[in-house]
BAKE-581708 format. One record per residue (C-alpha): residue in one letter; x, y, z. Coordinates in steps of 0.001 Angstrom, whole numbers, padded with zeros to 6 digits, always signed. Layout:
N
aXYZ
...
//
This chain:
671
m-000061-000163-000104
t+001206+003424-000805
a+000461+006381+001145
t-001119+009218-000437
a+000940+012938-000261
p-001186+015540+001600
l-002731+018075-000450
a-001848+021887-000092
q-003714+023605+002529
g-005661+026653+001694
h-004429+028842+004901
a-003185+027950+008499
l-005840+028766+010674
n-005202+029368+014555
v-006276+026281+015379
p-005764+025108+018958
t-003491+022015+020061
h-005208+018404+019514
q-003685+017634+023007
r-006211+017377+026035
v-005392+019957+028588
t-006033+018714+032475
r-005240+021491+034710
s-007849+023290+036621
a-009726+025776+035218
s-009396+028233+038042
n-005876+028744+037437
l-006035+029859+033970
r-005348+033499+034141
k-001476+033764+035677
q-001472+036613+037887
i+001612+038997+036911
q+003709+041800+039279
p+002403+045307+038960
s+006230+045955+037886
s+005937+043847+034480
a+005356+045178+031051
n+002177+047082+030327
s-000777+044603+029378
d-002101+047082+027015
d+000907+046565+024748
d+000799+043086+025164
d-002905+043140+024544
g-002380+044855+020978
m-000287+042130+019930
h-003385+039145+019417
d-005416+038635+016559
e-008719+037719+018366
v-011747+039132+017026
v-012628+042059+019044
l-015732+044289+018958
a-015940+047801+018839
p-018461+050497+020476
l-020820+052252+018009
p-018937+054567+015856
s-019777+058131+016469
r-021460+060548+014236
s-018235+062063+013298
q-017589+058831+011961
d-020607+058233+009747
d-022161+061508+009135
q-025075+059760+007379
l-026034+057732+010465
s-029384+058772+011650
s-030668+058598+015334
q-033409+055942+014051
t-030582+053884+012523
r-028985+054035+015624
r-031767+052596+017667
q-032173+049913+015230
l-028788+049021+015659
a-028756+049126+019630
r-027949+045710+021082
p-030788+043574+022418
g-028677+043089+025626
s-028520+046863+026850
s-030720+048174+029221
t-031063+051223+031432
l-030317+049135+034459
d-026831+048438+032529
e-026496+052241+032025
r-026897+053364+035188
v-025069+050819+036987
s-021967+051473+034277
d-021837+054861+034899
a-021985+054456+038995
e-019347+052247+038786
g-017102+054546+036642
v-017814+057146+039610
a-017060+055312+042083
g-014853+053344+041055
q-012384+056569+040314
a-013211+057856+043887
l-012454+054578+045580
a-009012+054257+043404
e-007854+057936+044427
a-008531+056598+048010
g-005948+054012+047197
h-008942+051097+048394
g-010042+048297+046831
r-013513+046870+046213
g-015686+046551+049694
s-018591+047494+051511
s-018222+051479+050744
w-018713+050082+046801
y-022209+049721+047542
g-022784+052738+050013
s-021794+055030+047131
q-023958+053621+044129
d-026914+055852+044815
e-025090+058896+045722
s-023247+058368+042014
l-026587+057811+040707
e-027330+061392+041492
a-024285+062895+040313
d-024457+060876+036876
g-025775+063845+034535
a-023134+066349+036239
a-020677+063661+035190
d-021780+063145+031593
v-022100+066994+031223
e-018384+067348+032301
d-017398+065057+029716
e-018843+066211+027113
e-017205+069679+027709
l-014083+068191+027187
d-014649+066647+023471
d-016093+068374+020570
e-019547+069255+020056
d-020143+066644+017252
d-018709+063568+019337
g-020519+064587+022557
e-023631+064274+020414
g-022848+061337+018854
e-022496+059611+022265
q-025391+060992+023938
e-027202+059706+020752
e-025837+056338+021178
e-026535+056100+025016
d-029912+057135+024804
s-030922+054807+021947
e-029470+051935+023912
a-031538+052919+027320
g-034707+053344+025025
d-033965+049755+023318
d-034424+048158+026991
s-038261+047406+027110
r-037925+045757+030607
s-040125+047165+033086
e-039092+048694+036492
g-040017+045708+038465
e-037687+043420+036116
l-034896+045131+036503
q-035387+045548+040338
a-035870+041803+040171
i-032257+041290+038209
g-030458+043408+040369
a-031648+042086+043246
e-030532+038258+041610
m-027172+039601+040751
d-026493+040980+044237
a-027597+037716+045467
l-025217+035463+043122
e-022054+038085+044114
q-023122+037448+047782
a-023541+033472+047279
v-020224+033335+045355
p-017571+035100+047208
g-014852+034786+044515
l-016808+037068+042430
l-016150+039815+045080
g-013477+041976+043943
k-012808+040389+040653
y-016148+040909+038772
h-019245+043023+039363
l-022501+041806+037419
t-024205+044789+036039
d-026910+043163+033871
r-028629+039875+032794
l-027939+039374+029268
g-030204+036261+028910
e-031302+032809+030542
g-031740+029071+028939
t-032908+025719+030488
f-029423+025275+031811
s-027741+028781+032842
s-027943+032583+032820
v-025440+034782+031621
y-024273+037956+032871
k-022702+041053+031877
a-020160+041656+034424
i-017024+044296+034666
d-013224+042681+035006
l-012235+044639+037817
q-008653+043120+037994
n-008343+042919+034328
r-004824+044846+034822
s-003305+042290+037125
f-003465+039375+035061
d-001965+038281+032054
n-004193+038728+029140
s-001777+037272+026490
q-004469+034790+025358
w-007439+037113+024774
k-007552+040621+023702
p-009777+042844+026586
v-011836+045658+024778
e-011908+048797+027003
r-015008+050869+026855
k-015498+053931+029217
g-011982+052565+031050
k-013690+049641+031642
v-013235+046001+030649
y-016397+043941+030036
v-017303+040255+030256
a-019455+037588+030097
v-020123+035383+033221
k-022317+032423+032358
r-023699+030620+035706
i-024354+027111+035273
y-027338+025554+037419
v-026784+023448+040019
t-029502+020869+038228
s-027009+020363+035738
s-024963+016923+035708
p-021367+017571+036948
v-020158+015729+034052
r-021755+018232+031735
i-020261+020526+033634
h-016829+019502+033136
n-017399+018467+029920
e-018469+021912+029110
l-015536+023712+030775
e-012928+021611+029717
i-013868+021986+025983
l-014010+026096+026135
h-010466+025435+027552
d-009403+023662+024632
l-010764+026411+022081
r-008920+029019+023806
g-007077+030941+021291
a-009552+030013+018411
p-010586+032341+016170
n-014484+033347+016581
v-015148+031492+019720
a-016121+032585+023175
y-013517+030614+024795
l-012669+030362+028535
i-011258+033205+030668
d-011882+032031+034111
a-013609+029586+035966
i-014854+030055+039541
r-016563+027222+042055
h-018014+027453+045517
e-019819+024857+046580
d-022580+023824+044260
q-021936+027063+041875
v-020094+026791+039074
l-019357+030173+036787
a-017550+030452+033371
v-015838+034030+032505
m-015841+034343+028715
p-015316+037582+026893
f-018057+039579+026300
n-018862+040300+022711
r-021819+042798+021644
h-024550+041835+019278
q-027846+042328+017681
d-030624+040162+017507
f-030935+037957+014739
r-034543+039193+013777
t-033465+042669+013266
y-031216+041833+010329
y-031773+038798+008653
r-034963+040215+006672
t-032441+042846+005038
a-029126+041114+004978
s-026626+041742+001815
l-024515+039326+000473
p-021561+041105+001642
l-023156+040754+005475
l-023490+037070+004676
r-019704+036610+003728
s-018873+038287+006789
y-021126+036486+008836
f-020774+032611+007809
s-016242+033448+007240
c-016578+034004+011071
l-019086+031108+011358
f-017129+028637+009537
r-013716+030053+011319
a-015264+028936+014410
l-016301+025581+013554
t-012884+024934+011781
s-011139+025379+014798
t-013588+023056+016932
h-014171+020449+014347
q-010872+019867+014083
l-010759+018943+017533
q-013233+016500+016948
i-015782+018317+018702
i-019499+018297+017858
h-020830+021624+018872
r-024634+020327+018680
d-026522+023433+019144
v-025736+025826+016297
k-028240+028738+015776
p-028875+032416+015358
a-029151+033113+019365
n-025576+031139+019538
f-023836+032972+017388
l-023107+036432+018499
y-022684+038525+015481
d-022445+042443+015749
v-023502+044602+012474
t-021441+047126+013712
t-018171+045545+013247
g-019092+042692+010857
t-017669+040260+013166
g-019155+037362+015103
v-018549+034939+017909
l-019842+031275+018552
c-020993+030516+022144
d-022644+028144+024004
y-021017+024737+024284
g-023270+023512+026949
l-024304+020645+024687
a-020936+019989+022864
q-019608+016657+022503
k-015997+015265+022167
i-016138+012523+019603
g-011989+012087+018851
g-009378+010016+020624
d-010232+007661+023271
e-014110+008987+022908
w-013988+006572+019823
f-014291+003521+021753
e-018224+004350+021732
w-018071+003837+017804
k-021273+001377+017191
s-020040+000625+013586
d-023917+000236+012573
c-024077+002341+009851
l-022489+002906+006544
h-020531+005836+006852
s-016865+005522+007964
l-015051+005995+011144
p-013798+009963+010708
g-010310+010777+010691
p-008320+013885+010276
s-008831+016593+008014
y-007285+015217+005059
g-006951+017264+001641
g-010641+018461+001521
l-012900+017340-001497
e-010491+015991-003616
g-009006+013712-000705
r-012806+012328+000019
a-013237+012024-003751
r-010079+009932-004030
a-010956+007724-001089
q-014764+007189-002878
r-012954+006053-006088
k-010745+003703-003967
m-013995+002002-002254
e-015732+001973-005329
k-012837-000541-006646
n-012860-002642-003405
p-016087-002149-001422
n-014839-004452+001137
a-011875-002369+001809
c-011218+000654+004512
p-010836+003892+003488
g-007966+004799+005939
l-007021+008188+006231
c-009040+009336+002960
s-012147+009139+005296
g-011920+012984+006414
l-013768+014608+009196
h-017055+013574+007863
g-016432+010041+006604
v-017173+008165+003338
r-020154+005982+002683
l-019110+002385+002652
a-020994-000570+000876
k-021589-002511+004493
p-020995-002058+007854
i-017052-002319+008897
s-016233-002870+012507
l-014414-000133+014483
y-010884-002439+015034
e-010493-002856+011274
q-011158+000691+010399
a-008698+001893+013093
v-006218-000428+012183
a-006380+000671+008657
m-005856+004142+009777
e-002864+003332+011888
n-001222+001055+009084
e-001810+003930+006602
w-000089+006324+008710
e+002810+004450+009892
m+003764+003756+006154
w+003425+007283+005251
d+005908+008020+008350
l+008374+005192+006892
k+008381+006509+003558
m+009133+009979+005136
r+012524+008815+007112
d+013781+006599+004222
k+013456+009702+002118
e+015472+011647+004544
d+017953+008739+005012
r+018525+008986+001138
g+019262+012434+001485
q+016284+014030-000086
t+014841+016995+001016
v+012299+016900+003761
t+010886+019970+005069
d+009042+021654+008128
e+005622+022012+006383
d+005978+018015+005428
w+006876+016946+009208
d+004113+019355+010247
a+001294+018028+007521
l+002418+014427+008630
e+001625+015143+012396
a-001357+016711+011751
y-002842+013810+010274
k-001999+011276+012839
p-005039+009219+013134
w-006419+007822+017095
e-004166+004858+018074
m-006042+002511+020054
p-004432+001960+023692
p-002663-001445+024184
g-004967-002361+026742
w-008257-001499+024254
r-007107-003417+021679
s-008410-006963+022892
d-011755-005618+023797
i-012215-003723+020426
k-011320-006824+018545
r-013973-009259+020944
r-016591-006841+019287
i-016012-008118+015921
q-016966-011846+017457
e-019982-010400+019151
r-021250-009111+016327
q-020969-011993+013696
e-024660-012357+013888
f-025357-008995+012880
y-022767-008918+010196
k-023949-011883+008758
s-027470-010719+009172
w-027147-007481+007349
r-029151-006433+004482
p-029150-003023+002578
a-031589-000988+004237
l-032931+000352+000491
s-033430-003571-000498
v-035591-004115+003317
a-037718-000646+002723
a-038370-002233-001191
q-039954-005202+000753
k-041938-003658+003025
a-043438-001134+000602
k-045427-004165-000603
q-047058-004551+002990
k-049948-002795+004110
p-048815+000889+005142
g-048629+001616+008809
y-046791+000860+012341
l-046972-002091+015054
k-049256-001107+017872
e-047340-003114+020198
d-043587-002987+018770
r-041506-005512+020379
r-037895-004175+018934
p-035254-002745+020951
s-035556+000833+021335
v-032918+002964+019275
r-030527+005419+021588
a-028806+008116+020676
n-028153+011855+021292
r-030727+013957+020203
a-029320+017240+021899
g-030289+020444+019382
t-032799+023008+019228
r-036022+022051+017046
g-035724+022787+013544
f-031926+023085+013195
r-031205+019169+013814
a-029537+017163+010994
p-031123+014591+009265
e-028714+011478+010979
v-030060+013069+014716
l-033564+012892+013652
l-033048+009302+012251
k-031304+008441+015984
c-028031+007474+014156
p-025941+005840+016782
d-022686+007242+015398
q-022895+011038+014537
t-020123+013183+013193
v-019118+016972+013299
a-021296+016931+010130
l-024331+017898+011898
d-023144+021266+012826
i-022507+022388+008913
w-026358+020893+008521
s-027470+023318+010908
v-025076+026481+009316
g-026812+025370+006102
i-030495+025941+007726
i-029340+029400+009031
l-028178+030254+005576
l-031691+029524+004373
c-033637+031734+006566
f-031443+034310+005215
l-032122+033657+001691
t-035780+033040+002007
r-036051+035457+004847
r-038171+033199+007345
f-037507+032459+010532
p-037638+029650+011808
f-037622+028233+008753
f-038789+024639+009879
n-041255+024408+013076
s-042036+020896+013656
n-042848+019477+017108
d-041428+016140+016901
d-038917+014270+014858
t-041367+012888+012454
e-042924+016223+011803
a-039069+017158+011245
l-038407+014691+008855
a-041692+015209+006825
e-040652+018822+006604
i-037325+017941+005042
t-039041+015433+002839
a-041210+017860+001447
i-038187+019873+000201
f-035958+017008-000838
g-038487+014604-001679
k-039124+010844-000763
r-036677+009028-002767
k-033548+011315-001399
m-034674+010531+002300
e-035161+006879+001592
r-031404+006892+000447
c-030719+009023+003543
a-032049+006763+005858
a-030348+003728+004323
l-026908+005007+005458
h-027824+005197+008879
n-029196+001495+008726
r-032744+003025+008894
t-036077+002141+006532
f-038412+005439+005561
q-041429+005104+004466
t-044338+007488+003799
n-047611+007266+001595
v-048036+011057+001410
p-048089+011542-002852
d-046979+014878-002419
y-043431+013803-001202
d-043069+011613-004617
s-041981+014618-006503
p-041177+017739-004248
p-042671+021194-005752
h-039237+022804-006063
a-036580+020923-008362
n-033853+022220-006347
l-032526+025021-003812
h-032357+027970-006293
a-035825+027245-007425
l-036858+027302-003507
v-035255+030243-003003
k-036564+031750-006040
t-039896+031109-004927
l-040255+031525-001625
n-038241+034888-001724
p-038901+036727-005340
p-037582+040189-004355
i-033942+038720-003775
m-033665+037890-007257
v-034726+041146-008362
e-032691+043055-005680
n-029358+040973-006826
s-029865+041471-010435
p-028494+044166-012992
d-031339+045754-012412
p-032614+046261-008782
y-035670+048208-009649
g-037106+045854-011909
p-040728+044079-011869
i-041225+041309-009146
p-041100+038701-009746
s-038420+039040-012576
p-039143+037104-015678
d-037503+033841-016008
e-035606+034658-019261
e-034213+037716-017692
i-032795+035863-014606
n-031330+033278-016590
k-029511+035664-018411
w-027381+037014-014830
y-028143+034275-012525
p-025542+031831-013116
d-022609+033993-012935
s-023527+035944-010212
d-022712+036088-005976
l-026319+035131-005765
y-026250+031637-007395
q-022863+031084-005249
v-024252+031419-002095
v-027398+029201-002939
d-024730+026957-004091
l-023043+026805-000649
m-026201+026350+001288
k-026985+023317-001084
r-023179+021676+000108
c-024155+022490+003708
l-027537+020707+003194
e-026392+017601+001648
l-028797+014829+003461
d-025929+012547+003046
c-023475+013606+005980
t-020292+012007+004270
k-021355+014619+000987
r-021630+017735+003180
w-018652+019821+003028
t-016428+020752+005917
a-016227+023954+007150
q-012978+024095+006122
e-013998+023033+002449
c-016973+025880+002698
l-014536+028293+003301
e-012558+027783+000275
h-015986+028197-002162
p-015717+030585-004560
f-018695+032643-002584
f-015982+034053-000090
r-014350+035750-002853
g-015944+039600-002962
e-017395+042310-000694
y-017434+042165+002905
d-019570+044127+005097
i-017148+045323+007977
g-019811+046895+009975
l-022605+049837+008903
g-022613+049199+005222
r-018978+049669+004700
t-017682+046667+002439
v-013920+045876+001612
f-012844+043406-000965
r-011254+039977+000001
e-009974+037494-002112
s-011088+034443+000553
a-012217+034362+003739
y-008876+033623+004810
a-007986+037252+003953
a-010424+038175+007177
i-007907+036244+009516
d-004488+038166+007851
n-006427+041651+008164
e-007395+040902+011695
s-003643+039813+012652
s-002043+042673+011249
a-004821+045238+012936
//
């Protein structure tokens, strides 16, 4: 067997190491001495995505007050502004007196609130007239955007005071100012990092606003499993330094209270901009999202809950951050021990050359259907002719990598040139090696499942037999129930999740991204709104048709049956026709004549559409919404899509041309 040479990578992302870090999360921030170098200078050396405040009127004379109110972040509130200004006055007074945060901090809040107006007047006198009006207008718009009643604000304030008293580790380190949101398993608060300058912030770039650095404090409810909490913190720690990811800065635990501290990222509600999003905004939005998923997936981590609410996008800067890894799952490394090998998709391997590498693996499988794909599986795997055991697939990967390693060393011994990039590529594609103590247990599974492998039949042939029977289902179904991870949000779950596939891969996150893109292009949110998994499968079938769903189910060793006649031939031939039918204005807005009639005639559309950016973005959505998870493009492959060569929105309608999605990383690194 000959080892396949690695393909050239499009760009080297800032991806965290594959090695697991086991040290305590409470020691993540290293305290430095006051006499050390200025932390502000160090912070400027990092390329992490940062969010800037809204520009003042002097920066954009065309920005009206109505536009500012529309762009005000939903998380802002009058409580936040009042507490922020109070802390500015009280903190300055305490700093001059040489005291830390103590009981006098709370005693000075009421007095500082009364002096709020005077302090603002003094500040405005120091600035020029235009800047003062712009900042005041921004504050008014943020305060006016909060629709919460005074009673709600008081309840939130009492809740934050109770949390600060319940967790002594917060006192003197973080001061909660507002609640940004709450969910089933956690609540998130906005807080001021009081000791920001006392720590080494070299792994993240704090953003100061009005002299303060804000962070997001996530309170994980005590109802969560300890294993789940540990899993989330470990994943957030492993992702430190990854682009466009809300990674872990600090963690605090007191008794049963667990808090995770992450960078604060300003954002707007998805519902305020998805109907009016331009193609440059879509480039900025999805380039950030795919970069975050590239870093996540290369560590064999499934996010499992990709949706607009978990991607914090700021329309004023054109940057976004993926957050909420509470449902994330690590599937790589020793977690492969749980791989069932029941389905017709192979064990995922390292990212190996993108689409060309997977196509080469597919051709290899067609020549020898019983062969293992080895390192050519890629992150999403390839389709198999029949189930292959975990042991056989893992051994094939090990052997192929060892042969590749031997060839590299033999080449070096003969005096031929072997570059550092070649060795780095070899190390990057190193597969999981079964621990010696596990080999016998994993190999024993082959003997235990001989009956399954011998009696296995393709699901399509089973479905053809059942189609001849009377449609329906058993009243007393005595077959063993199927258990699989179904975590995620309704409307964004991939077909393999709905079909309860036991061997799920990172490809399910790409499906969720495709659904977000579908919401943008059709201007409908949520696009799917089913009540259960059966209805969700029916909604997907209404778009893709019965035949494709049957083949998708067969991939996961399932049968799909329906007697709904409309599913035999879906109303839309493809996703291009779907977007055109559900959103006719988008075809006119992106045409050479944006003021033409709606809907535009088909003969006019056919003249410009195949060569347009709109065609490319729909094609990108098509790559994400492949029913076959092995054909679904990876996040890295999506970043190489032709759509990402064009104009990018860098905030408030300002655009810049970039050759690729990777150019944004280079620009942020040099900023």
